[in-house]
Backbone as ProteinMPNN parsed JSONL, in Angstrom:
{"seq_chain_A": "MSETPTIPMGIRQQRKQRTRQALLAAARRVLERRGTNGLTTREVAAEAGVAAGTFFVHFPDLGTLVETLLDEHVGRALDTALATLPEDGDLVARLVHVAAELYDSYDRQPELSRQYLSASLFHHHPDGPTERRMAEFRVWVAGEFARAGGAGTAPPIDPEAAFTAYFSLYFGILVAGLRGELDRADRVRLLETTLRRVVGTAGEGRA", "coords_chain_A": {"N_chain_A": [[0.855, -1.194, 0.0], [0.719, 2.108, -0.983], [2.168, 5.088, 0.393], [0.82, 8.329, 1.14], [2.386, 11.034, -0.379], [4.417, 13.329, 1.434], [4.159, 16.803, 1.679], [6.794, 19.051, 1.548], [7.601, 21.345, 4.216], [8.476, 23.948, 3.473], [7.508, 24.278, 0.848], [4.795, 24.066, 1.351], [4.35, 26.359, 2.884], [4.95, 28.313, 0.977], [2.868, 27.908, -0.845], [0.712, 28.57, 0.782], [1.238, 31.272, 1.239], [1.018, 32.254, -1.366], [-1.702, 31.808, -1.833], [-2.81, 33.501, 0.083], [-1.95, 36.009, -0.895], [-3.32, 35.958, -3.305], [-5.955, 36.128, -2.422], [-5.929, 38.697, -1.281], [-5.4, 40.262, -3.557], [-7.68, 39.653, -5.014], [-9.642, 40.766, -3.365], [-9.053, 43.476, -3.645], [-9.823, 43.888, -6.308], [-12.569, 43.305, -6.188], [-13.43, 45.301, -4.423], [-12.887, 47.573, -5.972], [-14.703, 47.212, -8.058], [-17.249, 46.899, -6.832], [-17.371, 48.118, -4.367], [-17.539, 48.522, -0.726], [-20.009, 47.476, 0.022], [-20.454, 45.377, -1.666], [-18.588, 43.549, -0.967], [-17.884, 40.408, 0.039], [-17.076, 37.382, 1.832], [-17.45, 35.101, 0.271], [-17.539, 36.189, -2.304], [-14.951, 37.227, -2.566], [-13.409, 34.879, -2.293], [-14.318, 33.424, -4.518], [-13.464, 35.128, -6.573], [-10.749, 34.873, -6.253], [-10.425, 32.276, -6.936], [-10.596, 30.109, -5.174], [-11.778, 27.767, -2.658], [-14.679, 28.594, -0.71], [-14.384, 28.294, 2.075], [-11.663, 28.483, 2.361], [-10.954, 31.097, 2.632], [-11.153, 31.718, 5.388], [-9.064, 30.402, 6.474], [-6.991, 32.08, 6.195], [-7.798, 34.662, 6.951], [-9.626, 35.99, 9.685], [-11.984, 37.417, 9.345], [-13.794, 39.717, 7.179], [-13.157, 42.353, 7.851], [-10.565, 42.222, 8.912], [-9.162, 41.435, 6.662], [-9.445, 43.726, 5.014], [-8.182, 45.576, 6.653], [-5.614, 44.564, 6.419], [-5.081, 45.02, 3.713], [-5.089, 47.839, 3.718], [-2.947, 48.248, 5.457], [-0.783, 47.214, 3.991], [-0.764, 49.012, 1.88], [-0.253, 51.478, 3.219], [2.169, 50.783, 4.396], [3.957, 50.499, 2.203], [4.052, 53.151, 1.294], [5.09, 54.463, 3.548], [7.611, 53.267, 3.744], [8.833, 54.289, 1.44], [8.711, 57.028, 2.04], [10.293, 57.272, 4.389], [12.704, 56.418, 3.447], [13.476, 58.476, 1.864], [13.743, 60.741, 3.364], [14.472, 64.142, 4.102], [17.663, 64.836, 5.115], [18.695, 67.186, 6.171], [16.481, 68.501, 6.953], [14.17, 70.313, 9.073], [12.233, 69.532, 12.059], [9.422, 69.85, 11.444], [9.51, 69.883, 8.636], [10.361, 67.268, 8.084], [8.277, 65.741, 9.162], [6.173, 66.624, 7.551], [7.069, 65.79, 5.061], [6.8, 62.994, 5.223], [4.007, 62.774, 5.559], [3.162, 63.914, 3.133], [4.024, 62.028, 1.259], [2.387, 59.897, 1.967], [-0.13, 61.05, 1.413], [0.135, 61.277, -1.373], [0.233, 58.588, -2.071], [-2.352, 57.699, -1.505], [-3.729, 59.271, -3.299], [-3.121, 58.12, -5.737], [-4.821, 55.986, -6.053], [-7.626, 56.856, -5.546], [-10.393, 56.081, -5.213], [-10.252, 53.404, -4.362], [-8.77, 53.855, -2.078], [-10.596, 55.296, -0.524], [-12.422, 53.269, -0.051], [-10.849, 51.469, 1.433], [-10.352, 52.995, 3.8], [-12.95, 53.499, 4.676], [-13.924, 50.932, 5.209], [-12.202, 49.996, 7.173], [-12.042, 51.773, 9.255], [-13.322, 51.613, 11.82], [-12.606, 49.126, 12.612], [-10.615, 47.34, 14.474], [-8.342, 45.034, 15.535], [-6.812, 44.131, 18.64], [-4.214, 43.154, 18.275], [-3.915, 43.506, 15.611], [-3.065, 44.369, 12.142], [-3.384, 47.167, 11.781], [-3.148, 48.261, 14.372], [-0.538, 47.475, 15.006], [0.972, 48.812, 13.044], [0.313, 51.449, 13.663], [1.446, 51.663, 16.196], [4.171, 51.441, 15.589], [4.481, 53.723, 14.017], [3.854, 55.685, 15.846], [6.046, 55.497, 17.583], [8.076, 56.353, 15.855], [7.328, 59.045, 15.276], [7.355, 60.148, 17.87], [10.055, 59.825, 18.397], [11.158, 61.583, 16.529], [10.281, 64.079, 17.525], [11.571, 63.981, 20.002], [14.281, 63.944, 19.259], [14.524, 66.408, 17.94], [13.907, 68.107, 20.053], [16.022, 67.518, 21.786], [18.143, 68.465, 20.294], [17.682, 71.093, 20.384], [16.247, 72.344, 18.416], [13.584, 72.366, 18.429], [10.869, 72.848, 20.703], [10.574, 71.043, 23.854], [8.136, 68.534, 23.873], [5.42, 66.66, 25.116], [5.521, 63.248, 24.219], [3.198, 61.662, 23.619], [1.193, 63.608, 23.339], [2.304, 65.004, 21.234], [2.271, 63.098, 19.15], [-0.506, 62.631, 18.929], [-1.456, 65.168, 18.169], [-0.13, 65.54, 15.707], [-0.983, 63.264, 14.181], [-3.756, 63.603, 14.183], [-4.079, 65.99, 12.744], [-2.886, 65.225, 10.293], [-4.617, 63.091, 9.49], [-7.174, 64.261, 9.37], [-6.795, 66.116, 7.322], [-6.134, 64.374, 5.262], [-8.613, 63.035, 4.842], [-10.177, 65.212, 4.008], [-8.928, 65.718, 1.593], [-9.454, 63.327, 0.147], [-12.135, 63.623, -0.106], [-12.276, 65.563, -1.947], [-12.031, 68.205, -1.223], [-9.666, 69.545, -0.787], [-6.758, 70.184, -2.691], [-3.619, 68.581, -3.581], [-1.411, 70.342, -3.099], [-2.592, 72.237, -1.389], [-3.223, 70.637, 0.796], [-0.689, 69.871, 1.799], [0.379, 72.378, 2.355], [-1.414, 73.354, 4.306], [-1.054, 71.461, 6.35], [1.667, 71.87, 7.004], [1.705, 74.599, 7.806], [-0.055, 74.575, 10.013], [1.192, 72.721, 11.713], [3.569, 74.086, 12.301], [2.541, 76.174, 13.777], [1.508, 74.754, 15.971], [3.825, 73.585, 17.087], [5.213, 75.932, 17.678], [3.459, 77.142, 19.521], [3.566, 75.274, 21.57], [6.139, 75.673, 22.415], [6.013, 78.299, 23.33], [4.419, 78.0, 25.521], [6.13, 76.963, 27.382], [7.945, 78.832, 27.819]], "CA_chain_A": [[0.0, 0.0, 0.0], [1.59, 3.276, -1.103], [1.901, 6.172, 1.325], [0.587, 9.647, 0.548], [3.614, 11.818, -0.265], [4.362, 14.487, 2.328], [4.607, 18.059, 1.058], [7.768, 19.734, 2.419], [7.084, 22.525, 4.907], [8.766, 25.162, 2.71], [6.57, 24.363, -0.286], [3.473, 24.32, 1.93], [4.307, 27.772, 3.257], [4.9, 29.101, -0.257], [1.498, 27.801, -1.373], [-0.159, 29.335, 1.673], [1.491, 32.689, 0.984], [0.434, 32.588, -2.684], [-3.157, 31.87, -1.678], [-3.095, 34.732, 0.829], [-1.794, 37.133, -1.815], [-4.407, 35.881, -4.284], [-7.157, 36.64, -1.754], [-5.789, 40.149, -1.159], [-5.56, 40.835, -4.896], [-9.093, 39.498, -5.368], [-10.401, 41.745, -2.587], [-8.858, 44.8, -4.278], [-10.645, 43.956, -7.53], [-13.983, 43.363, -5.792], [-13.666, 46.642, -3.88], [-12.907, 48.535, -7.083], [-15.917, 47.005, -8.857], [-18.529, 46.895, -6.133], [-17.318, 48.839, -3.104], [-17.621, 47.724, 0.494], [-21.298, 46.791, 0.109], [-20.394, 44.15, -2.452], [-17.466, 42.734, -0.514], [-18.241, 39.289, 0.904], [-16.043, 36.341, 1.825], [-17.696, 34.237, -0.88], [-17.157, 36.905, -3.514], [-13.488, 37.299, -2.602], [-12.899, 33.528, -2.552], [-14.617, 33.088, -5.915], [-12.584, 35.941, -7.414], [-9.389, 34.331, -6.114], [-10.41, 30.919, -7.467], [-10.395, 29.132, -4.109], [-13.009, 27.392, -1.97], [-15.161, 29.634, 0.204], [-13.821, 28.09, 3.408], [-10.234, 28.808, 2.361], [-10.81, 32.488, 3.095], [-11.01, 31.788, 6.843], [-7.749, 29.867, 6.839], [-6.04, 33.185, 6.112], [-8.322, 35.861, 7.608], [-10.784, 35.639, 10.517], [-13.182, 38.1, 8.865], [-13.543, 40.702, 6.119], [-12.523, 43.54, 8.403], [-9.126, 41.992, 9.03], [-8.618, 41.443, 5.301], [-9.347, 45.117, 4.556], [-7.108, 46.166, 7.46], [-4.345, 44.111, 5.846], [-4.91, 45.772, 2.465], [-4.713, 49.213, 4.071], [-1.618, 48.21, 6.051], [0.191, 47.049, 2.904], [-0.765, 50.29, 1.165], [0.443, 52.456, 4.065], [3.539, 50.336, 4.588], [4.763, 50.847, 1.02], [4.239, 54.609, 1.275], [5.983, 54.83, 4.637], [8.965, 52.833, 3.379], [9.338, 55.278, 0.483], [8.874, 58.319, 2.726], [11.414, 57.222, 5.329], [13.948, 56.236, 2.686], [13.794, 59.73, 1.155], [13.646, 61.856, 4.312], [15.538, 65.152, 3.981], [18.549, 64.761, 6.281], [18.898, 68.515, 6.759], [15.189, 69.13, 7.217], [13.808, 70.461, 10.476], [11.203, 68.606, 12.522], [8.182, 69.985, 10.682], [9.768, 69.488, 7.252], [10.421, 65.816, 8.022], [6.916, 65.233, 9.384], [5.368, 66.946, 6.363], [7.553, 64.928, 3.977], [6.164, 61.681, 5.378], [2.575, 62.932, 5.287], [2.972, 64.174, 1.702], [4.168, 60.744, 0.551], [1.16, 59.145, 2.239], [-1.196, 61.67, 0.619], [0.345, 60.908, -2.777], [-0.102, 57.175, -2.264], [-3.812, 57.6, -1.539], [-4.195, 59.937, -4.518], [-2.932, 57.256, -6.913], [-6.013, 55.133, -6.151], [-8.531, 57.527, -4.609], [-11.618, 55.328, -4.907], [-9.863, 52.261, -3.543], [-8.362, 54.398, -0.781], [-11.817, 55.599, 0.229], [-12.983, 51.988, 0.374], [-9.994, 50.974, 2.512], [-10.571, 53.75, 5.032], [-14.338, 53.314, 5.091], [-14.131, 49.584, 5.739], [-11.309, 49.655, 8.292], [-11.961, 52.869, 10.221], [-13.724, 51.209, 13.166], [-12.308, 47.709, 12.782], [-9.24, 47.195, 14.954], [-7.998, 43.982, 16.489], [-5.732, 44.603, 19.512], [-2.909, 42.8, 17.714], [-4.082, 43.505, 14.163], [-2.078, 45.147, 11.382], [-3.525, 48.609, 11.998], [-2.587, 48.597, 15.675], [0.922, 47.327, 14.957], [1.513, 49.896, 12.226], [0.145, 52.688, 14.414], [2.433, 51.663, 17.28], [5.474, 51.732, 14.984], [4.453, 55.115, 13.566], [3.892, 56.49, 17.065], [7.437, 55.493, 18.051], [8.876, 57.184, 14.953], [6.971, 60.459, 15.482], [7.873, 60.543, 19.184], [11.506, 59.927, 18.258], [11.463, 62.821, 15.802], [10.114, 65.192, 18.461], [12.61, 63.882, 21.032], [15.559, 64.343, 18.659], [14.492, 67.855, 17.708], [13.975, 68.758, 21.353], [17.374, 67.351, 22.296], [19.059, 69.303, 19.518], [17.323, 72.485, 20.607], [15.613, 72.924, 17.239], [12.142, 72.386, 18.696], [10.634, 72.796, 22.147], [10.185, 69.72, 24.362], [6.689, 68.31, 23.874], [5.064, 65.302, 25.535], [5.444, 62.414, 23.018], [1.821, 61.263, 23.315], [0.493, 64.793, 22.836], [2.881, 65.314, 19.928], [1.749, 62.16, 18.161], [-1.947, 62.868, 18.758], [-1.628, 66.4, 17.399], [0.326, 65.308, 14.331], [-1.818, 62.312, 13.461], [-5.089, 64.178, 13.996], [-3.965, 66.917, 11.616], [-2.636, 64.444, 9.076], [-5.774, 62.302, 9.073], [-8.253, 65.164, 8.981], [-6.462, 66.683, 6.006], [-6.251, 63.267, 4.314], [-10.034, 62.835, 4.533], [-10.62, 66.353, 3.211], [-8.403, 65.52, 0.245], [-10.183, 62.243, -0.507], [-13.489, 64.135, -0.396], [-12.152, 66.556, -3.003], [-12.115, 69.553, -0.665], [-8.336, 70.153, -0.83], [-5.845, 69.505, -3.611], [-2.393, 68.11, -2.943], [-0.632, 71.484, -2.615], [-3.285, 72.834, -0.246], [-3.102, 69.731, 1.941], [0.665, 69.972, 2.346], [0.54, 73.727, 2.898], [-2.203, 73.45, 5.535], [-0.407, 70.649, 7.371], [2.903, 72.514, 7.446], [1.375, 75.834, 8.523], [-0.658, 74.251, 11.304], [2.208, 72.096, 12.558], [4.491, 75.112, 12.797], [1.837, 76.895, 14.839], [1.424, 73.86, 17.13], [5.159, 73.492, 17.672], [5.522, 77.244, 18.249], [2.624, 77.346, 20.713], [4.083, 74.42, 22.635], [7.343, 76.315, 22.923], [5.635, 79.506, 24.056], [3.851, 77.621, 26.808], [7.201, 76.594, 28.286], [8.922, 79.928, 27.876]], "C_chain_A": [[0.896, 1.251, 0.0], [1.173, 4.363, -0.12], [1.663, 7.487, 0.572], [1.847, 10.489, 0.717], [3.41, 13.043, 0.622], [4.903, 15.719, 1.617], [5.586, 18.738, 2.0], [7.197, 21.036, 2.977], [7.301, 23.806, 4.099], [7.806, 25.354, 1.555], [5.166, 24.678, 0.222], [3.322, 25.794, 2.296], [4.228, 28.679, 2.04], [3.499, 29.087, -0.851], [0.535, 28.64, -0.531], [0.0, 30.83, 1.421], [0.903, 33.113, -0.355], [-1.079, 32.712, -2.595], [-3.567, 33.143, -0.945], [-3.002, 35.946, -0.084], [-2.888, 37.142, -2.872], [-5.707, 36.422, -3.69], [-7.103, 38.162, -1.612], [-5.993, 40.837, -2.512], [-7.022, 40.761, -5.332], [-9.943, 40.535, -4.633], [-10.256, 43.144, -3.178], [-9.777, 44.936, -5.495], [-12.131, 44.067, -7.189], [-14.323, 44.745, -5.243], [-13.754, 47.68, -4.98], [-14.202, 48.432, -7.871], [-17.19, 47.332, -8.09], [-18.53, 47.657, -4.818], [-17.493, 47.925, -1.91], [-18.932, 46.954, 0.6], [-21.3, 45.475, -0.657], [-19.295, 43.205, -2.027], [-17.96, 41.667, 0.456], [-17.128, 38.25, 0.837], [-16.212, 35.418, 0.624], [-17.245, 34.886, -2.187], [-15.641, 36.96, -3.654], [-12.892, 35.934, -2.926], [-13.122, 33.132, -4.01], [-13.702, 33.853, -6.864], [-11.156, 35.413, -7.388], [-9.278, 32.91, -6.655], [-10.139, 29.861, -6.419], [-11.742, 28.821, -3.464], [-13.387, 28.457, -0.95], [-14.533, 29.51, 1.585], [-12.349, 28.45, 3.506], [-9.989, 30.223, 2.865], [-10.457, 32.528, 4.577], [-9.74, 31.112, 7.349], [-6.743, 31.014, 6.956], [-6.485, 34.436, 6.86], [-9.535, 35.484, 8.45], [-12.085, 36.269, 10.04], [-12.784, 39.116, 7.79], [-12.813, 41.929, 6.642], [-11.02, 43.397, 8.495], [-8.468, 41.98, 7.652], [-8.443, 42.88, 4.807], [-8.282, 45.864, 5.352], [-5.748, 45.807, 6.862], [-4.059, 44.827, 4.533], [-4.437, 47.194, 2.751], [-3.296, 49.25, 4.632], [-0.539, 48.055, 4.983], [0.349, 48.357, 2.136], [0.049, 51.334, 1.931], [1.91, 52.078, 4.23], [4.444, 50.689, 3.431], [5.062, 52.339, 0.99], [5.21, 55.054, 2.365], [7.425, 54.437, 4.334], [9.608, 53.847, 2.431], [9.634, 56.604, 1.175], [10.11, 58.321, 3.623], [12.752, 57.058, 4.61], [14.384, 57.525, 1.998], [13.692, 60.947, 2.062], [14.778, 62.86, 4.085], [16.392, 65.176, 5.25], [18.694, 66.116, 6.975], [17.578, 69.22, 7.061], [14.924, 69.272, 8.699], [12.667, 69.509, 10.806], [9.956, 68.653, 11.657], [8.383, 69.539, 9.239], [9.778, 67.973, 7.112], [9.037, 65.2, 8.223], [6.033, 65.472, 8.168], [5.785, 66.076, 5.187], [6.872, 63.561, 4.032], [4.679, 61.764, 5.043], [2.317, 63.124, 3.799], [3.089, 62.896, 0.89], [2.929, 59.88, 0.76], [-0.017, 59.722, 1.445], [-1.083, 61.254, -0.85], [-0.069, 59.462, -3.03], [-1.613, 56.965, -2.316], [-4.363, 58.215, -2.827], [-4.069, 59.049, -5.752], [-4.125, 56.337, -7.133], [-7.084, 55.695, -5.214], [-9.777, 56.726, -4.238], [-11.306, 54.131, -4.025], [-9.443, 52.719, -2.152], [-9.571, 54.72, 0.087], [-12.453, 54.318, 0.763], [-12.177, 51.404, 1.531], [-10.347, 51.657, 3.838], [-11.975, 53.535, 5.577], [-14.524, 51.958, 5.78], [-13.321, 49.3, 6.991], [-11.327, 50.67, 9.427], [-12.281, 52.429, 11.646], [-13.49, 49.726, 13.408], [-10.846, 47.569, 13.184], [-9.138, 46.017, 15.902], [-6.852, 44.497, 17.35], [-4.339, 44.297, 18.967], [-2.978, 42.755, 16.189], [-3.07, 44.385, 13.466], [-2.175, 46.648, 11.607], [-2.89, 49.036, 13.318], [-1.067, 48.502, 15.667], [1.553, 48.462, 14.172], [1.433, 51.227, 12.985], [1.18, 52.79, 15.533], [3.82, 52.013, 16.744], [5.56, 53.204, 14.578], [4.536, 56.063, 14.764], [5.322, 56.609, 17.591], [8.296, 56.406, 17.175], [8.601, 58.669, 15.195], [7.519, 60.949, 16.819], [9.385, 60.712, 19.136], [11.928, 61.196, 17.536], [11.345, 64.036, 16.724], [11.214, 65.182, 19.522], [13.958, 64.346, 20.492], [15.621, 65.857, 18.453], [14.583, 68.617, 19.026], [15.373, 68.682, 21.934], [18.388, 68.223, 21.585], [18.767, 70.785, 19.694], [16.676, 73.155, 19.418], [14.098, 72.943, 17.351], [11.961, 72.304, 20.198], [10.299, 71.377, 22.593], [8.666, 69.605, 24.449], [6.444, 66.87, 24.308], [4.855, 64.424, 24.295], [4.023, 62.012, 22.628], [1.032, 62.427, 22.733], [0.994, 65.149, 21.445], [2.325, 64.4, 18.851], [0.277, 62.415, 17.876], [-2.196, 64.103, 17.9], [-1.263, 66.175, 15.932], [-0.63, 64.395, 13.58], [-3.22, 62.863, 13.219], [-5.101, 65.154, 12.823], [-3.821, 66.166, 10.303], [-3.913, 63.768, 8.581], [-6.939, 63.186, 8.64], [-8.033, 65.759, 7.606], [-6.534, 65.607, 4.924], [-7.701, 63.072, 3.879], [-10.564, 63.982, 3.68], [-10.133, 66.226, 1.767], [-9.161, 64.455, -0.512], [-11.624, 62.644, -0.826], [-13.459, 65.217, -1.465], [-12.191, 67.989, -2.524], [-10.777, 70.295, -0.721], [-7.486, 69.424, -1.86], [-4.544, 69.205, -2.879], [-1.589, 69.266, -2.337], [-1.272, 72.108, -1.385], [-3.174, 71.953, 0.996], [-1.736, 69.891, 2.611], [0.878, 71.327, 3.009], [-0.201, 73.867, 4.242], [-1.549, 72.663, 6.666], [0.838, 71.346, 7.913], [2.614, 73.771, 8.276], [0.843, 75.545, 9.922], [0.35, 73.619, 12.241], [3.18, 73.131, 13.123], [3.837, 75.948, 13.894], [1.773, 76.061, 16.113], [2.757, 73.785, 17.846], [5.538, 74.822, 18.331], [4.737, 77.509, 19.505], [3.12, 76.512, 21.873], [5.323, 75.047, 23.254], [7.017, 77.528, 23.764], [5.101, 79.172, 25.443], [4.911, 77.28, 27.827], [8.205, 77.715, 28.465], [8.987, 80.548, 29.27]], "O_chain_A": [[1.731, 1.419, 0.888], [-0.011, 4.541, 0.166], [2.235, 7.718, -0.493], [2.333, 10.647, 1.837], [2.372, 13.703, 0.568], [5.981, 15.678, 1.024], [5.242, 18.983, 3.156], [6.425, 21.732, 2.318], [6.414, 24.658, 4.042], [7.341, 26.467, 1.307], [4.435, 25.456, -0.39], [2.28, 26.399, 2.043], [3.53, 29.693, 2.058], [2.997, 30.115, -1.305], [-0.339, 29.326, -1.06], [-0.985, 31.568, 1.392], [0.351, 34.207, -0.472], [-1.673, 33.604, -3.2], [-4.551, 33.787, -1.309], [-3.874, 36.815, -0.056], [-3.339, 38.208, -3.291], [-6.472, 37.098, -4.379], [-8.114, 38.839, -1.8], [-6.669, 41.861, -2.603], [-7.541, 41.694, -5.946], [-10.859, 41.114, -5.216], [-11.219, 43.911, -3.211], [-10.423, 45.966, -5.685], [-12.863, 44.829, -7.821], [-15.377, 45.299, -5.557], [-14.602, 48.571, -4.929], [-14.744, 49.447, -8.307], [-18.101, 47.963, -8.625], [-19.586, 47.829, -4.209], [-17.584, 46.706, -2.054], [-18.965, 45.883, 1.207], [-22.061, 44.563, -0.333], [-19.088, 42.168, -2.657], [-18.401, 41.981, 1.562], [-16.333, 38.241, -0.103], [-15.224, 34.997, 0.022], [-16.658, 34.239, -3.054], [-15.109, 36.76, -4.747], [-11.974, 35.835, -3.74], [-12.233, 32.577, -4.656], [-13.217, 33.293, -7.847], [-10.438, 35.497, -8.384], [-8.174, 32.391, -6.819], [-9.53, 28.833, -6.714], [-12.726, 29.524, -3.695], [-12.522, 29.137, -0.397], [-14.186, 30.518, 2.2], [-11.838, 28.696, 4.598], [-8.947, 30.513, 3.452], [-9.571, 33.278, 4.986], [-9.388, 31.24, 8.521], [-5.774, 30.933, 7.711], [-5.648, 35.194, 7.351], [-10.393, 34.734, 7.984], [-13.165, 35.735, 10.29], [-11.602, 39.342, 7.531], [-11.951, 42.482, 5.959], [-10.281, 44.334, 8.194], [-7.346, 42.46, 7.494], [-7.403, 43.214, 4.241], [-7.559, 46.691, 4.798], [-4.845, 46.642, 6.805], [-2.917, 45.201, 4.267], [-3.509, 47.692, 2.115], [-2.529, 50.163, 4.33], [0.507, 48.699, 5.063], [1.461, 48.755, 1.789], [0.926, 51.989, 1.367], [2.787, 52.941, 4.207], [5.576, 51.129, 3.637], [6.186, 52.748, 0.697], [6.055, 55.919, 2.133], [8.353, 55.189, 4.633], [10.771, 54.217, 2.594], [10.669, 57.226, 0.934], [10.885, 59.277, 3.609], [13.793, 57.498, 5.098], [15.54, 57.65, 1.594], [13.567, 62.071, 1.575], [15.926, 62.459, 3.895], [15.898, 65.499, 6.331], [18.802, 66.192, 8.199], [17.567, 70.407, 7.388], [15.39, 68.461, 9.499], [12.192, 68.77, 9.943], [9.483, 67.618, 11.189], [7.51, 68.88, 8.674], [9.26, 67.442, 6.129], [8.671, 64.248, 7.533], [5.233, 64.612, 7.799], [4.938, 65.667, 4.394], [6.425, 63.039, 3.01], [4.156, 60.916, 4.321], [1.363, 62.566, 3.257], [2.339, 62.696, -0.066], [2.473, 59.208, -0.166], [-0.808, 58.973, 0.872], [-2.081, 60.921, -1.489], [-0.649, 59.147, -4.069], [-2.097, 56.141, -3.092], [-5.351, 57.729, -3.377], [-4.827, 59.207, -6.709], [-4.412, 55.95, -8.266], [-7.41, 55.075, -4.201], [-10.171, 56.698, -3.072], [-12.012, 53.872, -3.051], [-9.728, 52.047, -1.161], [-9.571, 54.451, 1.288], [-12.957, 54.284, 1.885], [-12.749, 50.901, 2.498], [-10.602, 51.001, 4.848], [-12.17, 53.404, 6.786], [-15.198, 51.859, 6.805], [-13.708, 48.451, 7.795], [-10.691, 50.451, 10.458], [-11.589, 52.826, 12.584], [-14.098, 49.134, 14.299], [-9.95, 47.666, 12.346], [-9.776, 46.003, 16.954], [-5.997, 45.229, 16.851], [-3.402, 45.069, 19.165], [-2.196, 42.052, 15.549], [-2.295, 45.078, 14.124], [-1.154, 47.336, 11.623], [-2.185, 50.043, 13.38], [-0.385, 49.344, 16.25], [2.567, 49.018, 14.595], [2.368, 52.026, 12.952], [1.725, 53.864, 15.789], [4.555, 52.783, 17.362], [6.59, 53.85, 14.772], [5.196, 57.101, 14.708], [5.755, 57.688, 17.994], [9.141, 57.143, 17.681], [9.536, 59.462, 15.306], [8.084, 62.04, 16.896], [9.935, 61.625, 19.752], [12.934, 61.813, 17.887], [12.205, 64.918, 16.709], [11.73, 66.234, 19.9], [14.695, 65.054, 21.178], [16.628, 66.499, 18.751], [15.253, 69.646, 19.11], [15.866, 69.654, 22.508], [19.368, 68.669, 22.181], [19.515, 71.634, 19.209], [16.554, 74.38, 19.382], [13.409, 73.471, 16.478], [12.809, 71.748, 20.896], [9.791, 70.587, 21.798], [7.997, 70.464, 25.023], [7.178, 65.965, 23.912], [4.094, 64.802, 23.404], [3.678, 62.018, 21.446], [0.295, 62.265, 21.76], [0.215, 65.547, 20.58], [1.951, 64.856, 17.771], [-0.144, 62.417, 16.72], [-3.045, 64.086, 17.009], [-2.001, 66.574, 15.031], [-1.044, 64.712, 12.466], [-3.81, 62.617, 12.167], [-6.023, 65.144, 12.007], [-4.532, 66.429, 9.333], [-4.253, 63.858, 7.401], [-7.614, 62.889, 7.654], [-8.969, 65.89, 6.818], [-6.947, 65.886, 3.798], [-7.985, 62.958, 2.686], [-11.317, 63.753, 2.734], [-10.847, 66.586, 0.831], [-9.484, 64.64, -1.685], [-12.253, 62.067, -1.713], [-14.508, 65.734, -1.85], [-12.365, 68.905, -3.329], [-10.749, 71.526, -0.706], [-7.484, 68.194, -1.907], [-4.389, 69.536, -1.703], [-1.139, 69.179, -1.195], [-0.573, 72.469, -0.439], [-3.047, 72.457, 2.112], [-1.641, 70.029, 3.83], [1.476, 71.421, 4.081], [0.334, 74.434, 5.194], [-1.493, 73.131, 7.803], [1.045, 71.409, 9.125], [3.218, 73.973, 9.33], [1.239, 76.189, 10.894], [0.375, 73.934, 13.431], [3.565, 73.056, 14.29], [4.507, 76.38, 14.832], [1.96, 76.586, 17.21], [2.819, 73.905, 19.07], [6.118, 74.835, 19.417], [5.28, 78.048, 20.469], [3.107, 76.959, 23.02], [5.535, 74.964, 24.464], [7.655, 77.773, 24.788], [5.286, 79.922, 26.402], [4.636, 77.301, 29.027], [9.197, 77.566, 29.178], [9.756, 81.483, 29.495]]}, "name": "protein", "num_of_chains": 1, "seq": "MSETPTIPMGIRQQRKQRTRQALLAAARRVLERRGTNGLTTREVAAEAGVAAGTFFVHFPDLGTLVETLLDEHVGRALDTALATLPEDGDLVARLVHVAAELYDSYDRQPELSRQYLSASLFHHHPDGPTERRMAEFRVWVAGEFARAGGAGTAPPIDPEAAFTAYFSLYFGILVAGLRGELDRADRVRLLETTLRRVVGTAGEGRA"}
């Protein structure tokens, strides 16, 4: 009696990764065609050419899948932004550079970006991709403020308050841009002007 051949672990992992990527690519296409209202696990599985139950091997629910799509999107933009940071830029210039790269990335696929944000805005697992990415981003922003404060080029500001102020400005301006209320130049200009006022006000309060 012949034994069923065992698939090596490395090949099994490669197949699993390919299926996961196929599901993510399928979800992008479904979102582009039908929006969040047309996004179902069955539709995504069918688009990817896999069994309906296979979806849940890779993602616990649709929200986590969309979170993962958004995280990949943001991750690529952040990698580009951090790799091209102006070394001689001041604190605000560096923060604006990162935000501008993120704005540009959303602008390349505005409709899909709106779908990502709409579907993932209130869906956060404690250890999900959004929370992990946010934690990493928080550390980077706090580090930028700490470095600038240590160098005397910016006033000392509480890291949590600094991150909250920066991210709130960034996100509010992002949404206004995706709604067509601000073009790219206006978004960057508004973010930079407001950040300089925030940083200046924080310094005045400690004078």
